[in-house]
N, C-alpha and C positions, 0 to 999 in steps of 0.2 A: 383487513392487516389478521395476520396469521398472531394466534398464541404467544407466539415468543416476541414477535415484533408488540401489541399488547401490553404484556408483561414491562419490558423495557420502557416504551410510554409512562407506565406507570410509577417505576422507579424516576425518573425524570420527574414526573409529577413532584412525585414524593419530596426531592433533593433540593424541590422550590419553596414546598413547606419546612424542608429541615431548615433550608436559610432566612426565612421570615419568623422561624422559632428562634433562630440564634440571635438575628438582630434584635428582636425581644427582649431579649436574654441580658444583652450587651447593653439598652437601654436602661433599665431594669435592673441593672447590678448594685448592688447592697441595698435595696429598699424593697418595701414588703409594695407586692402590685396593687393597681387599683379594681375595682371589680370590674370595669371593661377589660383592663388589661388580663382579668384572670379569666375574662370569659373569651379574649382571643386567642389566649394559652389554650386553654381549653378545647376550641374551634381547630386550630393547629396542630396539636397532640391525637384528635379522633380525626381528620382530615391524613395524617400519618399513618395511623394503624389499619383506617380503607385501602390507602393506595397498597397495603401492604399484601394486605390480608388478598386485596383484589387480585397482585402481583402472582402473591402465591398459588392462587388458584389457575390463573393461566401458567405459569409457569407446568403443576401437576399436569392441566390440558395437554397441552404443547409436548409431555413426557408419556401418556397415552397414546396420543397420536403417531409415536416417535416408536413404541412398541409394538402399537400394531401393522406400524409398516415395515419394521425389519421381522415380523414373524410372516408375511408378505411378500417380503423382496425376494426369495430363493424357494418355487415350490419341488425344486429338485432335493434339498434337506429335505423339506418334508415332506416328501416320499420315501428319503431313508437313500436316497441316491448316493456313490461311492465314489463321483466324480471329484477329482483333486481341483477343486473350485476354493481359489484365497477370497476371504469374502475382503473387501473393499473398505479402508478405514473410513469412518464417518465424525466430521468434525463435532457431533453431536452425542458419539459414543460415549457409552456412562457404567462404570461397576453398577452393582446391587449397590443399592441403599444408598450411592453416592449423590443422585438429583433428590432424594427426599431430604438427605443432610442439609445439602445445598438451598433446596426450597425452604427449610427451616429457617436455616444460616440469613436469608434473605426477609424472609418474613418478620422474623425479631431484629431485621437492621444490623447484623452482626458485619459482616465481610461486602457490604454494598460499595460500589466504588464513590461512592461519596463521603466516605469515614476512610479509610484507607488502610483503617488496621484494626486486629483481629478481637474488638470487644463493643459493647453495645456503646453507639453516639450518643453523646451527651446529652440529649433533649431527652432521651429513655431516662433518664435520673429521675425527672420530677413525676414522671409514670409510673415511675416504681417506688417512691414515695408516696403516691397515693392507690396505689394499690395495697402498701402497707398500712395505709390508715385506720381501713375498719379491720384489722389483727391488733391494732395497737391502739391500749387503754390510754395512753398518755397524749397520743397524738387526738386519739376521737377525742379527745376531756376539750380540745380547743385550742392548746398552746400554736403560737406563733412558728409556723413553718419561715428557718431562713435556709436560702440555699447559697452559695458561695463557692467558687474553681478554689480558694484560697487554702494553705493550708493550716493559717491559722486565722479565726475571725473575731473580731475587736467589737465589743459592744461601746458604745459611750454610756457610763455611767456618772448622775448627778445623785454628787452626798450633801449637797444643799443648795438652797436657793439664793435666790436674789434677795439682798433687802429692798424691801421697798418702804415709803414716808411719804406723808403730806411735805410739803412743800409752798412755798413762798413763789409769786411771779420774778422770774430772773434769777432765784436763788441757786444754787448749785445743788442738781439732781445726783440723790444717795445714792453711790454704789457700794459695790462688795458685794461679800455673804454669797457670791456661784462657787460651786466646787465640784468638778469631773474628774472623771480619771478610765480609761479604757479598762475595761472589762476583755482579756483574750481569752476563747476559747477554741479548742484544737479538734475537731472531731476524729473521734476514733473508728480504726474498722471492724465491723463486724461481720462476719462472713459463714456461711453453709456449704460443702459439695458432697459429691455421689461420684459413683462413677454406672452406670445405667448397660445394660446389656443392647446391644444394638439389634437382637431380635425383637426386644421388646419397643426399642426408638421408631425400628422399620415398619413393625408389624401396625404398630399405633399409632404414628404422626401426629398428627398437631395434635389430635385427640386423648394422646397420652400425653405432650412434653406439655400440655397447658396447666394440668394438674401438677403435674412435677412440680413447673414454675411458680405456682401458688403456694405450693408446700414451702418449697425452700424461701419462698417470702414470709410463709406462713414466722418459719425459724428464727429468721430476723428481725420479725419485728419483734415477736417473742424477747430474744435476746435483747434486743434494744428497750421495750420494755425495765426489765428485770434491773439493766443500767439505770435506766429513766429514774426509774424510783428511787433502791438503794445501791444503785453502783457507790465504791466508796473511792475510786483511782487505781486499785488494785488491779493487778491482772491484766495489763494493757487498757484497763476501760478509763471511764470518768465517774464522777462524784455527780449520782443524781439528788432529786430535789429531796429529797428527807435528810438526806447527810449534809445541805450546804450550809456551810458555816454561814450563822446570823438569823435562819429563820429563827420564826415565834412558834413559844411549845406551851403543849398547856396537858397537866397532868389528869387522870382521874383513875381514881383506887377504888378497886373493888369491881371496874365493869361497867359500863353503862346500864342503869337503871331508868333514864329519861333522858330527853333530850336538850339538856341544860349546856351540859361540854360541848356541842356543835353552839348553841347560841353563844358560848363564851369564845370559841374559837371566832365565826361569823363578827364579832365583837371587835376582836383584835385585829383583825382584819382592816375593817371600817374604819380603825381611830386610826388609822394609817392612811387615811385617802383610797383603801380598796376594798376590792367587793368579791366577796366567796361565789366561786363561779362551778367548782368540779370539788368535787368527794371523791376521794379512791379508800378503799380500805378492802380485808380480805371477805371472802363470800363468807365464812362462820362468822366475821362481824355482824354480816349483813344480818345473817338468820340469827342472831341474838337479839338487834335492833328490831326486826318481825317479828321476834316471839312477845317484846312487850305488850302490854295491856291496856286498852287506856286507864280502865279502873281496877280496881282487887275485885278478883272474879268473875270479869266481863270476857266473853269471847272475844272482843273486837278487838284489833291491833292497835297500838295506840298509831303506826304510821296509814293506818286504813283512811282513805279521805270520803269515804259511805259514813253519812250519816246511820246507814240502817243496818244490811247483815255484813258481818263479818266476813262474808265468804265473796265480797267483793277484791278487786284485786290492786293488789300494792303498788303504788309508784315507784321506781325506784329514785326517789328524792329527798332528799330531808329539809324541812321548811322550804322546799322550792327549787334547792340546788339540786343539780343530779350527780347520783350517787354512780360512780364505776367499780366494777370489780376487779380487782387482779387476786391473782391465787400469789404472787409476788410477794406482796404483801406482809408480814407478817399478822401475828393475829391481835398484836398488842400495839401496833400503830394504825394511826389514820389521818393522810393526810388533806389538807384545805388548803386550796388556793387559787390564785384569779388565775384563771388559764392565758390571761392576754401580756403577764405579767412574764408568761416563762416562754423560753424561747428553743425550740429544737434544732438547731442546728446542722446542716447537711449537705457534703460532697458533692458534685454532679456527677463522681465517674460512677453511680452507682446501678446497679442490674442484673441481669438474667442472662447468663450468660452458656455457651456449651461447645465441644471442641470433641474433635477425634482422635485428635493427637496421640495425647498423653496414654491414651486406651488404645491403643495402634496393635500393639503387641498380644492385648487381650481380650480383641475385637469388640470393644467399650468405647463407649460415648462418655467423656466426665461432663458434669451437667453443675453450676454452680449458681450464688448470690452471694452481691458484696455490697455492704453498704458504710458509709463514713458519716460517723452520723455524733454530736454531743448534746448533753443540756446545758443551758445555761439560766440562771435565774438573778438576774441584774437587781429587782429588788425583793431583797431576800424578805423584806417585811410581808408581802406578797403572799407568804407560805407561813401556813400554821401546821404543825404538827403534835396531832392530839397521841397519848403515853400513855397507854394502861397500865397500871402498878397495881401489885397485890395489896 
């Protein structure tokens, strides 16, 4: 098989893996994946990526062979002869940069025959969110990720529990007490875009486009984080964790002098059958906590785990609860929450995309990253906002 045939074979195998992934997604719609399903999903995504990369390598190899053949096809032209020889049209003839663009498109799954449309296929949405997770403090803190195709996603929220009681044999069982209502969440669009010179795209190839994609995704993830933490719902955004109505609060006057405020916040969550699993604060607040000393006149930090030297490292945690740092958090607020009680809702049509159509007259390639997401806090009691007052 030549390189073109191998690339075509790889794309057929890729489409088969895509079909399996879509089938898995359809079977798990509306619920969280089990450990075995997550493992199967990850394996399919890895397989798709492997086929993409292999197809791109063979396409580039095929292009190199074609250029070599075209250079040796006409010795008369190489010697500078001026005969009136019209070159025959080749079915694989490409203009400079076109094959690279085509290779990038296929490698990223943008214009393959299986998608039939000029944007990244839906199975790339989860890959996109996975790439965002390391950049997003909220996602990294362990919140639940929900993917949906729906414009609006509904959570069933239990407001009151069933009324249980002791009964005698053959007595009527107690009923009533249960109350529930849907919490509707609409993912909002978060995007970043720019125009790149084709010279950069053609010279750099995938080695240049990969960092571009990661940079755009990082911008999108930071935009999501800002809104997920502090969003008010204004400017086409969504309401973030800190501004969700009904969350618990605790005020600290004059700043942190010890860890008692965190003990209080953790206790408030425990009182409603929740557990603190994440603390999010501004870097300056964390620096202030690290500056606290174990005793007056001591050099040992209060947060130090070591019983001896104050030069030992400080784990980013408070009383065993991981601490996450975000510059978006104001220096007056700290969020404490149970991550499993918070849901990040993502639409599937997210991804990194490229196009040379918009920049045709400027000899440019447009790049963009788009995500649709929102935060939902069905159990608002599982969040406590600590506010530092003067």
